[in-house]
MARLOKE-690829 format. One record per atom (N, C-alpha, C, O): residue in three letters; x, y negated, z. Coordinates in steps of 0.001 Angstrom, whole numbers, padded with zeros to 6 digits, always signed. Layout:
ALAXYZ/...
***
This chain:
MET-058615-016826+076389/MET-058307-016374+075040/MET-057013-017058+074588/MET-056880-018276+074712/SER-056076-016290+074072/SER-054774-016811+073696/SER-054569-016695+072190/SER-054897-015676+071582/ASP-054020-017755+071597/ASP-053680-017736+070187/ASP-052208-017391+070053/ASP-051392-017784+070887/LYS-051869-016648+068993/LYS-050486-016257+068788/LYS-050161-016330+067304/LYS-050933-015862+066467/VAL-049008-016922+066980/VAL-048525-016969+065608/VAL-047211-016205+065562/VAL-046296-016464+066343/GLU-047133-015254+064628/GLU-045920-014451+064461/GLU-045353-014733+063073/GLU-045995-014434+062066/TYR-044162-015302+063019/TYR-043503-015589+061751/TYR-042751-014353+061270/TYR-042202-013597+062071/THR-042733-014157+059960/THR-041990-013053+059375/THR-040611-013574+058966/THR-040398-014786+058967/PRO-039673-012696+058616/PRO-038352-013149+058157/PRO-038475-014032+056915/PRO-039433-013906+056153/LYS-037507-014924+056713/LYS-037553-015835+055559/LYS-037426-015100+054227/LYS-037948-015555+053209/THR-036732-013964+054237/THR-036632-013144+053024/THR-037121-011739+053347/THR-037124-011315+054502/ALA-037526-011038+052320/ALA-038042-009670+052479/ALA-039151-009610+053523/ALA-039147-008764+054418/ASP-040105-010536+053381/ASP-041200-010618+054366/ASP-042362-009685+054058/ASP-043344-009653+054798/GLY-042258-008932+052979/GLY-043312-007978+052642/GLY-044573-008622+052109/GLY-045623-007981+052074/GLY-044494-009887+051689/GLY-045651-010551+051104/GLY-046469-011392+052064/GLY-047508-011926+051675/VAL-046031-011527+053307/VAL-046751-012328+054299/VAL-045755-013240+055014/VAL-044693-012785+055441/ASP-046093-014522+055146/ASP-045219-015475+055829/ASP-045466-015543+057330/ASP-044535-015729+058114/LEU-046716-015393+057721/LEU-047009-015393+059157/LEU-048327-014705+059441/LEU-049200-014599+058579/TYR-048445-014245+060659/TYR-049671-013604+061140/TYR-050236-014459+062269/TYR-049495-014947+063123/ILE-051539-014630+062264/ILE-052216-015406+063304/ILE-053173-014484+064045/ILE-053974-013781+063430/LYS-053084-014493+065353/LYS-054024-013747+066187/LYS-054747-014753+067073/LYS-054119-015479+067844/LYS-056064-014790+066960/LYS-056886-015688+067761/LYS-058029-014871+068342/LYS-058970-014506+067638/GLY-057933-014594+069621/GLY-058938-013751+070253/GLY-058948-012391+069596/GLY-057924-011710+069551/GLN-060099-011993+069086/GLN-060231-010702+068414/GLN-059951-010784+066916/GLN-059906-009754+066242/SER-059762-011995+066384/SER-059537-012179+064949/SER-058059-012144+064617/SER-057223-012633+065377/ASN-057752-011561+063474/ASN-056383-011501+062963/ASN-056380-011987+061526/ASN-057260-011626+060745/ALA-055386-012813+061164/ALA-055283-013313+059796/ALA-053829-013305+059356/ALA-052920-013534+060154/ALA-053626-013037+058075/ALA-052304-013102+057459/ALA-052266-014332+056559/ALA-053272-014697+055950/VAL-051097-014967+056480/VAL-050948-016186+055682/VAL-049728-016050+054781/VAL-048658-015632+055223/GLN-049906-016408+053513/GLN-048795-016458+052568/GLN-048783-017828+051924/GLN-049814-018282+051427/CYS-047631-018505+051920/CYS-047472-019828+051327/CYS-046459-019740+050192/CYS-045380-019168+050346/LYS-046823-020312+049057/LYS-045936-020316+047896/LYS-045722-021751+047439/LYS-046677-022469+047142/ARG-044456-022161+047387/ARG-044097-023492+046900/ARG-043333-023310+045592/ARG-042102-023333+045562/TYR-044085-023131+044521/TYR-043513-022879+043204/TYR-043789-024060+042284/TYR-044678-024870+042550/LYS-043029-024152+041210/LYS-043238-025213+040211/LYS-044349-024846+039227/LYS-044846-025700+038492/THR-044732-023570+039222/THR-045804-023094+038345/THR-046832-022342+039184/THR-046616-022073+040365/ARG-047942-022014+038557/ARG-048976-021258+039261/ARG-048486-019857+039611/ARG-047659-019282+038902/VAL-048992-019328+040685/VAL-048572-018016+041189/VAL-049344-016914+040465/VAL-050559-016997+040289/ALA-048615-015888+040052/ALA-049205-014774+039283/ALA-049876-013748+040196/ALA-049711-013763+041416/ALA-050630-012866+039565/ALA-051413-011856+040288/ALA-050545-010893+041096/ALA-051004-010371+042112/GLY-049315-010645+040677/GLY-048441-009726+041404/GLY-048198-010174+042838/GLY-048159-009350+043752/HIS-048036-011469+043034/HIS-047844-012001+044388/HIS-049116-011834+045225/HIS-049058-011515+046412/MET-050243-012051+044591/MET-051521-011888+045291/MET-051725-010418+045672/MET-052164-010108+046779/ARG-051403-009531+044749/ARG-051545-008097+044995/ARG-050651-007659+046161/ARG-051076-006889+047022/GLU-049419-008155+046179/GLU-048488-007835+047270/GLU-049038-008336+048608/GLU-048973-007632+049616/PHE-049574-009549+048607/PHE-050120-010134+049824/PHE-051311-009335+050343/PHE-051370-008989+051523/VAL-052245-009050+049464/VAL-053448-008318+049874/VAL-053075-006925+050386/VAL-053633-006458+051378/GLY-052133-006264+049712/GLY-051675-004952+050169/GLY-051037-005013+051541/GLY-051307-004166+052392/ALA-050186-006016+051765/ALA-049533-006184+053066/ALA-050558-006501+054150/ALA-050461-006012+055275/MET-051526-007314+053801/MET-052573-007701+054748/MET-053340-006469+055236/MET-053530-006281+056438/TYR-053769-005647+054307/TYR-054533-004468+054677/TYR-053655-003397+055330/TYR-054113-002660+056203/ASP-052403-003316+054905/ASP-051472-002367+055511/ASP-051301-002643+057004/ASP-051172-001716+057804/LYS-051302-003922+057370/LYS-051152-004319+058776/LYS-052493-004371+059509/LYS-052521-004585+060721/GLY-053600-004178+058795/GLY-054909-004157+059428/GLY-055516-005522+059699/GLY-056322-005669+060617/TYR-055139-006520+058914/TYR-055688-007867+059093/TYR-056954-008040+058265/TYR-056996-007686+057087/GLU-057982-008590+058901/GLU-059283-008748+058236/GLU-059335-009994+057367/GLU-060075-010025+056384/GLU-058571-011011+057705/GLU-058607-012275+056978/GLU-057238-012578+056390/GLU-056206-012192+056940/GLY-057250-013276+055260/GLY-056005-013696+054649/GLY-056151-015061+054023/GLY-057210-015413+053503/PHE-055079-015824+054077/PHE-055036-017161+053483/PHE-053813-017237+052584/PHE-052682-017097+053050/PHE-054042-017461+051292/PHE-052969-017554+050301/PHE-052910-019012+049861/PHE-053845-019515+049237/ILE-051829-019676+050181/ILE-051692-021110+049919/ILE-050597-021310+048883/ILE-049466-020867+049084/ALA-050922-021974+047776/ALA-049961-022189+046692/ALA-050016-023646+046249/ALA-051088-024156+045924/THR-048866-024320+046233/THR-048826-025747+045907/THR-049327-026041+044500/THR-049962-027072+044276/LYS-049054-025155+043549/LYS-049487-025383+042158/LYS-050683-024530+041771/LYS-051088-024522+040609/GLY-051248-023816+042726/GLY-052396-022972+042444/GLY-051985-021580+042011/GLY-050814-021210+042093/VAL-052962-020812+041548/VAL-052729-019437+041124/VAL-053292-019244+039720/VAL-054147-020012+039279/THR-052814-018217+039021/THR-053318-017916+037687/THR-054750-017370+037789/THR-055216-017008+038870/GLU-055422-017322+036661/GLU-056787-016803+036627/GLU-056870-015355+037131/GLU-057749-015044+037934/PRO-055971-014459+036677/PRO-056024-013090+037207/PRO-055794-013032+038727/PRO-056428-012237+039421/ALA-054903-013863+039230/ALA-054664-013895+040682/ALA-055906-014398+041409/ALA-056260-013885+042471/MET-056559-015393+040841/MET-057773-015938+041438/MET-058875-014885+041488/MET-059559-014746+042502/LYS-059048-014147+040398/LYS-060080-013102+040363/LYS-059807-012018+041399/LYS-060715-011567+042098/LEU-058556-011611+041488/LEU-058183-010582+042455/LEU-058407-011081+043882/LEU-059047-010408+044690/GLY-057885-012240+044176/GLY-057958-012766+045529/GLY-059332-013218+045973/GLY-059687-013060+047141/SER-060113-013779+045063/SER-061409-014337+045462/SER-062379-013278+045968/SER-063311-013586+046712/ARG-062160-012042+045567/ARG-063014-010959+046066/ARG-062661-010601+047503/ARG-063485-010042+048226/LEU-061441-010920+047916/LEU-060940-010383+049178/LEU-060560-011420+050235/LEU-060720-011162+051428/ILE-060059-012591+049819/ILE-059533-013570+050770/ILE-059878-014988+050354/ILE-060397-015215+049261/GLN-059584-015949+051238/GLN-059732-017361+050902/GLN-058491-017818+050173/GLN-057374-017536+050605/ILE-058677-018526+049068/ILE-057536-019048+048305/ILE-057574-020558+048383/ILE-058600-021182+048114/GLN-056437-021145+048757/GLN-056336-022608+048861/GLN-055174-023121+048070/GLN-054933-024328+048040/
***
């Protein structure tokens, strides 16, 4: 079983920073290093990109956290850290 990490371009990444493939599992990862909490629009873009590419799992990582609307949107669908 081989693990693979695919990085997206630094700009215009479509809402995903990297894709992880481990065996039969696929996950999308988005990292945000902002001075404020991340709004729901970023979460919506990430979730849309994740499903557009057919990834079952997603990890949204934000240094300052996410807003309440972003948390509600994401908590139904992905792990938020």
